[in-house]
C-alpha positions as CSV (number, residue, x, y, z in Angstrom):
1,M,0.0,0.0,0.0
2,D,1.3,3.5,-0.8
3,T,1.5,4.7,2.7
4,A,4.3,6.2,4.6
5,P,3.4,5.5,8.2
6,P,2.1,8.6,10.1
7,T,5.1,10.3,11.5
8,L,3.3,11.1,14.7
9,V,0.1,10.2,16.4
10,D,-1.4,11.7,19.6
11,G,-2.7,14.8,17.8
12,R,-3.9,17.8,19.7
13,E,-6.8,20.3,19.3
14,P,-6.8,21.9,15.8
15,S,-4.8,25.0,15.4
16,P,-4.8,26.5,11.9
17,A,-2.0,28.9,13.0
18,G,0.1,25.8,13.5
19,L,0.6,25.6,9.7
20,E,3.1,28.4,10.0
21,P,6.0,27.1,12.1
22,A,7.2,29.4,14.9
23,A,10.8,30.4,15.1
24,P,13.0,28.5,17.6
25,A,13.0,30.2,21.0
26,V,16.0,28.3,22.5
27,P,19.2,30.3,22.2
28,A,21.8,28.7,20.0
29,G,25.2,28.0,21.5
30,G,24.8,29.2,25.1
31,E,27.5,29.2,27.8
32,A,30.1,26.5,28.5
33,L,31.3,25.4,31.9
34,V,34.7,23.9,32.5
35,L,35.4,21.4,35.3
36,A,39.2,20.5,35.2
37,R,41.4,18.8,37.7
38,S,43.7,21.8,37.9
39,A,43.2,25.5,37.6
40,R,45.8,25.8,34.9
41,E,44.1,23.2,32.7
42,G,40.7,24.9,33.4
43,E,42.1,28.2,32.2
44,A,43.6,26.6,29.1
45,W,40.3,24.8,28.2
46,T,38.4,28.0,28.8
47,A,40.7,29.9,26.4
48,V,40.2,27.2,23.7
49,L,36.4,27.5,24.1
50,E,36.5,31.3,23.8
51,S,38.7,31.1,20.7
52,L,35.9,29.0,19.2
53,G,33.4,31.8,19.9
54,R,31.8,30.2,22.9
55,R,31.3,32.0,26.2
56,A,33.0,29.9,28.8
57,R,33.9,30.0,32.5
58,A,36.0,27.6,34.6
59,Q,34.8,26.5,38.1
60,A,36.8,24.8,40.8
61,P,35.8,21.2,41.4
62,D,36.2,21.4,45.1
63,P,33.7,22.4,46.3
64,F,31.3,22.2,43.3
65,P,27.6,23.0,43.8
66,L,25.6,20.8,41.5
67,E,22.9,23.5,41.5
68,S,25.0,25.6,39.2
69,L,24.2,23.2,36.4
70,E,20.6,24.4,36.5
71,D,21.6,27.8,35.0
72,P,19.5,28.0,31.9
73,A,22.2,29.9,30.0
74,L,24.5,26.8,30.4
75,R,24.5,24.5,27.3
76,V,27.8,22.6,27.5
77,A,29.9,21.3,30.3
78,L,33.5,20.3,29.6
79,V,34.3,17.8,32.3
80,D,37.7,16.2,33.2
81,D,37.5,12.4,33.5
82,A,40.3,12.6,36.1
83,L,38.0,14.3,38.6
84,P,36.9,12.2,41.6
85,R,34.5,9.5,40.4
86,A,31.7,10.5,42.7
87,L,31.8,14.1,41.5
88,K,32.0,13.1,37.8
89,H,29.1,10.7,38.1
90,A,27.0,13.2,40.1
91,V,27.5,15.8,37.3
92,L,26.4,13.3,34.6
93,E,23.4,12.2,36.7
94,K,22.4,15.8,37.3
95,A,22.6,16.7,33.6
96,R,20.8,13.5,32.5
97,H,17.8,14.0,34.7
98,A,17.5,17.7,35.6
99,R,19.1,19.3,32.5
100,P,18.5,17.0,29.4
101,D,19.3,20.0,27.2
102,L,22.8,20.2,28.7
103,D,25.6,18.4,26.8
104,V,28.4,17.0,28.9
105,V,31.7,16.4,27.1
106,L,34.2,14.2,28.9
107,V,38.0,14.7,28.4
108,V,39.6,11.3,28.9
109,A,43.1,9.8,28.9
110,P,44.3,8.6,25.5
111,D,43.0,5.1,24.5
112,D,41.0,4.8,27.8
113,V,38.1,2.8,26.3
114,A,36.7,1.9,29.6
115,A,36.3,5.6,30.5
116,V,34.6,6.3,27.2
117,V,32.2,3.4,27.6
118,D,31.3,4.3,31.2
119,G,30.9,8.0,30.3
120,M,28.6,7.4,27.3
121,R,26.6,4.9,29.3
122,R,26.0,7.5,32.0
123,G,24.8,10.1,29.5
124,A,27.9,12.0,28.2
125,A,27.3,13.6,24.8
126,D,30.8,13.1,23.6
127,C,34.3,12.0,24.8
128,L,37.6,13.7,23.7
129,E,41.1,12.6,24.4
130,R,43.7,14.5,26.4
131,P,45.6,16.7,25.4
132,L,42.5,18.6,24.2
133,D,42.7,19.3,20.5
134,P,40.9,22.6,19.5
135,A,40.0,21.1,16.1
136,E,38.4,18.1,17.7
137,L,36.6,20.2,20.3
138,A,35.3,22.4,17.5
139,R,34.0,19.3,15.6
140,S,32.3,18.0,18.7
141,L,30.6,21.3,19.5
142,A,29.4,21.6,15.8
143,V,27.9,18.1,15.9
144,L,26.2,18.7,19.3
145,A,24.9,22.1,18.1
146,E,23.5,20.5,14.9
147,A,21.8,17.8,17.0
148,R,20.2,20.4,19.3
149,A,19.1,22.4,16.2
150,L,17.3,19.3,14.9
151,E,15.6,19.0,18.2
152,R,14.5,22.6,18.1
153,G,13.4,22.2,14.5
154,I,11.3,19.2,15.5
155,A,9.6,21.2,18.3
156,A,9.1,24.2,16.1
157,L,8.3,22.7,12.7
158,K,7.0,19.2,13.0
159,E,3.5,19.9,14.2
160,I,1.0,20.9,11.5
161,E,-1.7,20.0,13.9
162,G,-4.8,17.9,13.5
163,V,-7.6,17.3,15.9
164,S,-7.4,14.7,18.7
165,G,-6.5,11.3,17.3
166,A,-5.4,12.6,13.9
167,P,-1.9,12.0,12.6
168,R,0.4,14.9,12.8
169,I,2.6,15.4,9.8
170,L,6.3,16.2,10.2
171,G,7.9,18.9,8.2
172,G,8.0,22.6,7.5
173,S,8.9,23.0,3.9
174,R,6.9,25.3,1.7
175,G,5.5,22.5,-0.6
176,L,4.4,20.4,2.4
177,R,2.7,23.4,4.1
178,R,1.0,24.3,0.8
179,A,-0.4,20.7,0.4
180,L,-1.6,20.7,4.0
181,E,-3.3,24.1,3.7
182,L,-5.1,22.9,0.6
183,A,-6.3,19.8,2.4
184,R,-7.4,21.7,5.4
185,R,-9.4,24.1,3.3
186,A,-11.2,21.2,1.5
187,A,-11.8,19.2,4.6
188,P,-15.0,20.9,5.9
189,Y,-16.8,20.7,2.5
190,P,-18.6,17.7,0.9
191,V,-16.2,17.3,-2.0
192,S,-14.2,14.3,-3.2
193,V,-10.5,14.7,-2.9
194,L,-7.8,13.2,-5.2
195,L,-4.3,13.0,-3.7
196,L,-1.4,12.8,-6.2
197,G,2.1,11.9,-5.2
198,E,4.9,9.4,-5.6
199,S,5.0,6.1,-3.7
200,G,6.0,6.6,-0.1
201,T,5.0,10.3,0.2
202,G,2.4,9.4,2.8
203,K,-0.9,9.7,1.0
204,E,-2.9,7.6,3.5
205,C,-1.5,9.8,6.3
206,F,-2.8,12.8,4.4
207,A,-6.2,11.2,3.9
208,A,-6.5,10.4,7.6
209,W,-5.4,13.9,8.5
210,L,-8.1,15.4,6.1
211,H,-10.7,13.0,7.7
212,Q,-10.0,14.3,11.2
213,W,-10.2,17.9,10.1
214,S,-13.7,17.2,8.5
215,P,-17.1,17.1,10.1
216,R,-16.9,13.3,9.6
217,A,-14.2,12.9,12.2
218,R,-16.5,11.0,14.5
219,G,-17.2,8.5,11.7
220,P,-15.0,5.6,10.5
221,F,-11.9,6.0,8.3
222,V,-11.7,3.0,6.0
223,S,-8.7,2.4,3.9
224,V,-8.6,0.2,0.8
225,D,-5.5,-0.6,-1.3
226,C,-6.9,-1.2,-4.8
227,A,-3.6,-2.5,-6.0
228,A,-3.5,-5.3,-3.4
229,I,-7.0,-6.8,-4.1
230,P,-7.3,-9.5,-6.8
231,A,-9.4,-8.3,-9.8
232,D,-12.0,-11.0,-9.3
233,L,-12.5,-10.0,-5.6
234,V,-12.4,-6.2,-5.8
235,E,-16.1,-5.7,-6.4
236,S,-17.0,-7.9,-3.4
237,E,-14.5,-6.0,-1.3
238,L,-15.9,-2.6,-2.2
239,F,-19.6,-3.3,-2.6
240,G,-20.2,-6.4,-0.5
241,H,-22.3,-9.4,-1.5
242,V,-25.3,-11.5,-0.5
243,R,-25.2,-15.2,0.2
244,G,-24.8,-17.3,-3.0
245,A,-23.7,-14.3,-5.1
246,F,-20.7,-16.3,-6.3
247,T,-19.0,-19.6,-5.6
248,G,-17.8,-19.5,-2.0
249,A,-20.2,-16.7,-0.8
250,Q,-21.4,-18.6,2.3
251,G,-23.1,-15.6,3.8
252,A,-23.9,-11.9,3.3
253,R,-21.1,-9.4,3.8
254,A,-21.0,-5.6,3.8
255,G,-18.5,-4.0,1.5
256,R,-15.9,-1.3,2.5
257,L,-18.2,1.4,1.2
258,E,-20.9,0.4,3.7
259,E,-18.3,0.1,6.5
260,A,-17.3,3.7,5.8
261,E,-20.9,5.0,6.3
262,G,-20.9,8.4,7.9
263,G,-17.1,8.7,7.5
264,T,-14.4,8.6,4.9
265,L,-13.4,5.9,2.4
266,F,-9.7,6.1,1.3
267,L,-9.1,4.4,-2.1
268,D,-5.3,4.0,-2.5
269,E,-3.9,3.4,-6.0
270,V,-7.3,3.9,-7.5
271,G,-5.9,3.7,-11.0
272,N,-5.6,-0.1,-10.5
273,L,-9.4,-0.6,-10.5
274,P,-10.6,-2.8,-13.3
275,P,-12.8,-0.9,-15.9
276,A,-16.0,-2.7,-14.9
277,T,-15.4,-1.8,-11.3
278,Q,-14.8,1.8,-12.3
279,M,-18.2,2.0,-13.9
280,K,-20.0,0.6,-10.8
281,L,-18.0,2.9,-8.5
282,L,-19.1,5.9,-10.6
283,R,-22.7,4.8,-10.3
284,V,-22.4,4.6,-6.5
285,L,-20.8,8.0,-6.3
286,Q,-23.5,9.6,-8.5
287,E,-26.5,7.9,-6.9
288,R,-25.2,7.6,-3.3
289,V,-26.6,4.1,-3.3
290,V,-24.6,0.8,-3.2
291,Y,-25.8,-2.5,-4.4
292,R,-24.3,-5.6,-3.0
293,L,-23.3,-8.3,-5.5
294,G,-26.3,-10.5,-6.1
295,S,-28.8,-8.0,-4.7
296,R,-31.2,-5.6,-6.4
297,E,-31.9,-3.7,-3.1
298,G,-29.8,-0.6,-2.8
299,V,-28.3,0.6,0.5
300,P,-28.3,4.4,0.9
301,L,-24.8,5.7,1.4
302,D,-23.3,8.8,3.1
303,V,-19.6,8.4,2.5
304,R,-16.8,10.8,1.5
305,V,-14.3,9.4,-0.9
306,V,-10.6,10.4,-0.9
307,A,-8.7,8.7,-3.7
308,A,-5.0,8.6,-4.3
309,T,-2.6,7.5,-7.0
310,N,1.2,7.5,-7.6
311,G,0.5,7.4,-11.4
312,N,-0.9,9.8,-13.9
313,L,-4.7,9.3,-14.3
314,R,-4.9,11.8,-17.1
315,G,-2.3,9.7,-19.0
316,A,-4.4,6.6,-18.2
317,M,-7.5,8.3,-19.5
318,A,-5.6,9.2,-22.7
319,Q,-4.7,5.5,-23.1
320,G,-8.3,4.4,-22.3
321,T,-7.5,2.5,-19.1
322,F,-9.3,4.9,-16.8
323,R,-12.7,6.4,-17.1
324,E,-12.8,10.2,-17.6
325,D,-16.2,10.6,-15.9
326,L,-15.0,8.8,-12.8
327,Y,-11.8,10.9,-12.7
328,H,-13.9,14.1,-12.7
329,R,-16.2,12.7,-10.0
330,M,-13.2,11.9,-7.7
331,A,-11.0,14.9,-8.6
332,E,-13.4,17.6,-7.4
333,F,-10.5,18.8,-5.3
334,V,-6.9,17.8,-6.2
335,V,-3.9,18.0,-3.7
336,E,-0.4,17.2,-4.9
337,L,2.0,15.9,-2.3
338,P,5.6,16.9,-2.8
339,P,8.3,14.3,-3.0
340,L,10.8,14.3,-0.2
341,R,13.6,15.5,-2.5
342,E,11.6,18.8,-3.0
343,R,11.0,19.2,0.8
344,E,14.0,21.4,1.7
345,G,15.0,20.9,5.3
346,D,12.5,18.1,6.0
347,V,15.0,15.3,5.6
348,D,16.9,16.4,8.8
349,L,13.6,16.7,10.8
350,L,12.3,13.3,9.6
351,A,15.7,11.6,10.2
352,A,15.8,12.9,13.7
353,H,12.3,11.9,14.4
354,F,12.8,8.4,13.1
355,L,16.0,8.1,15.1
356,E,14.1,9.0,18.3
357,S,11.3,6.6,17.4
358,F,13.6,3.6,16.7
359,N,15.7,4.4,19.8
360,R,12.5,3.9,21.9
361,R,11.3,0.9,19.9
362,F,14.6,-1.0,20.0
363,G,15.8,0.2,23.4
364,R,18.9,1.9,21.8
365,R,20.6,5.2,22.8
366,V,22.0,6.4,19.5
367,A,22.7,10.1,20.1
368,G,22.6,11.5,16.6
369,F,24.3,11.7,13.2
370,T,27.8,12.6,12.1
371,P,28.0,15.6,9.8
372,Q,29.1,13.3,7.0
373,A,26.0,11.1,7.5
374,L,23.7,14.1,7.5
375,E,25.2,15.3,4.3
376,R,24.7,11.9,2.7
377,L,21.1,11.9,3.7
378,R,20.5,15.4,2.3
379,R,22.2,14.5,-1.0
380,H,20.2,11.4,-1.7
381,P,17.3,11.9,-4.1
382,W,15.0,9.6,-2.1
383,P,13.1,7.9,-4.9
384,G,11.2,5.9,-2.2
385,N,10.5,9.1,-0.3
386,V,9.6,9.0,3.4
387,R,9.3,5.3,3.5
388,E,12.8,4.8,2.1
389,L,14.2,7.3,4.6
390,Q,12.4,5.5,7.5
391,S,13.9,2.2,6.4
392,A,17.4,3.7,6.1
393,I,17.3,5.1,9.7
394,K,15.9,1.9,11.1
395,R,18.8,0.0,9.7
396,A,21.3,2.6,10.9
397,V,19.9,2.6,14.5
398,I,20.4,-1.1,14.6
399,L,24.0,-0.9,13.4
400,A,25.3,2.3,15.0
401,G,27.0,2.8,18.3
402,D,27.1,6.3,19.7
403,R,26.2,8.1,16.5
404,I,25.0,7.2,13.0
405,G,27.9,7.5,10.5
406,V,28.1,7.0,6.8
407,E,29.1,3.4,7.3
408,H,25.8,2.7,9.0
409,L,23.7,3.9,6.0
410,P,22.7,1.8,3.0
411,E,25.6,1.7,0.5
412,D,23.6,3.1,-2.4
413,L,22.6,6.3,-0.6
414,G,23.8,9.4,-2.4
415,Q,24.9,7.3,-5.5
416,V,23.6,7.7,-9.0
417,P,21.3,4.7,-9.3
418,W,21.2,3.8,-13.0
419,F,23.6,5.8,-15.1
420,E,27.3,6.4,-14.9
421,V,29.3,9.6,-14.7
422,A,32.1,9.2,-17.3
423,K,35.3,11.3,-17.4
424,P,35.4,13.4,-20.5
425,E,38.4,13.1,-22.8
426,A,38.9,16.8,-22.8
427,P,38.7,19.1,-19.7
428,G,35.1,20.0,-19.0
429,P,32.0,19.0,-17.0
430,P,31.3,15.2,-16.6
431,A,29.1,13.6,-19.3
432,Y,26.1,11.7,-18.2
433,H,25.4,8.5,-20.1
434,M,21.7,7.6,-20.0
435,P,20.1,4.4,-21.2
436,E,17.9,4.6,-24.3
437,G,14.3,5.4,-24.1
438,V,12.1,7.3,-21.7
439,V,12.3,6.9,-17.9
440,P,10.4,8.4,-15.0
441,L,11.7,11.9,-14.1
442,W,11.9,11.1,-10.4
443,V,14.7,8.6,-11.2
444,L,16.9,11.5,-12.3
445,G,17.0,13.0,-8.8
446,R,19.2,16.0,-8.1
447,T,22.4,14.6,-9.7
448,V,21.4,15.2,-13.3
449,T,21.7,18.4,-15.1
450,E,18.8,20.4,-16.5
451,E,20.0,19.5,-20.0
452,V,19.4,15.8,-19.3
453,E,15.9,16.4,-18.0
454,K,15.1,18.6,-21.0
455,R,16.3,15.7,-23.3
456,A,14.1,13.3,-21.4
457,I,11.0,15.5,-21.9
458,E,11.8,15.9,-25.6
459,A,12.1,12.1,-26.0
460,A,8.7,11.6,-24.3
461,L,7.1,14.2,-26.5
462,R,8.5,12.5,-29.6
463,R,7.3,9.1,-28.4
464,S,3.8,10.4,-27.7
465,G,3.6,12.3,-31.0
466,G,3.2,15.6,-29.1
467,D,0.3,14.3,-26.9
468,K,1.2,16.0,-23.6
469,P,-0.9,13.9,-21.3
470,K,0.6,10.7,-22.8
471,A,4.1,12.3,-22.5
472,A,3.4,13.1,-18.8
473,A,2.3,9.5,-18.3
474,L,5.5,8.2,-19.9
475,L,7.6,10.4,-17.6
476,D,5.5,9.4,-14.6
477,I,4.8,13.1,-13.7
478,H,1.6,15.1,-13.4
479,F,0.6,16.9,-16.6
480,K,0.8,20.2,-14.8
481,T,4.4,19.5,-13.9
482,L,5.1,18.7,-17.6
483,Y,3.6,22.0,-18.7
484,R,5.6,23.9,-16.1
485,K,8.8,22.2,-17.2
486,M,8.1,22.8,-20.9
487,K,7.7,26.5,-20.2
488,E,10.9,26.4,-18.0
489,Y,12.9,24.8,-20.8
490,N,11.2,26.8,-23.7
491,L,9.8,23.7,-25.3
492,A,7.1,24.3,-27.8
């Protein structure tokens, strides 16, 4: 089924203003506290922190009031592992329970693996070796700052809120907010909605969100994957049947349309419905009456239909495989879901959310991502969208130790999936060697030049004889996207 699992449940009361994410309120950086075994070392570490642009102060370890860790301006504590064990453990315990937003960095002896393991187990954010290397400290602070920025981003951006019980959708990119605003505006009105988007973009999550925003929120939300039902059973599944309607029909059964009475029926991959079923579904939507197989008695129906597809229904209509009248009945209001590669900034938020989710699910304590891993995640075109990202993070959480590195991610992330980049004989930009024929545009990802995309569109237009809906179907994009790209590339 084309469903990226809802990123969050436990929705709260509706708040349209939540569609515009608030700016983070937590100050970035903050002060640093130095706890060293000697005053000289404390002064040296403080100077290094200040040279990196961080306000810092050293404090004598004897006596050390643990209450000083509660200062809200404090964000990092640089702690000497050579301090008395009781004091070191007390600082880690205090930070872990009273100040979860405080990062404790331990400075340990070279190759002291036991100290690193013990410190990380007790909640240290990072461990650096003595003598303290300013470059390593700068790297550590950058990683920790990025992790905290992700947390603030999740708090500020992830909740485009639904009503109680609705899924909340994670992200703050312009395309995602636009899609959600359109869905929210359509939700109160009795119109059929068609969701367009690639596989894995979370169309069922959107449909459930729309249902909960609608007056039908108290009614059932029934989901049907049209691609997963055998063709000879799809009508019984949708419309129900009476006893003896066909071989094996031992008793009467209500269909999914009746089950959704008073609520919403979500038809995923609606383009896979057989032509005969399309005709019967059109009749149901027009007459608001459903007839079970084998029965002449109609059952009145009050159901809202939300349909979805990862294909191009207009292209299917041009090829005669989908009814145009059914399309217009279901597409009274169309919402296009953006692919993950076009949701700028959302990869970081989703990755951090999935990391937190799988940490809880698997009982792990993976602290975050290395900068190299984050860059690899951002660079990947994500043809499988949110579902692919979720699978990649699940694998990484299982494999990783303290942080997720590039080595914990799937090997093909960030790589060109099906064409090669060849070195040109003469100096110049690399030449992209594409296979013959027309391919879906989403495969191209971010790594291909505009010239290659332009050639792909030209090839599709030649193949379709200039028929734009057919060309869009060949490229596996919406026809509106094709028109926009033709205008962008000055293609007549």
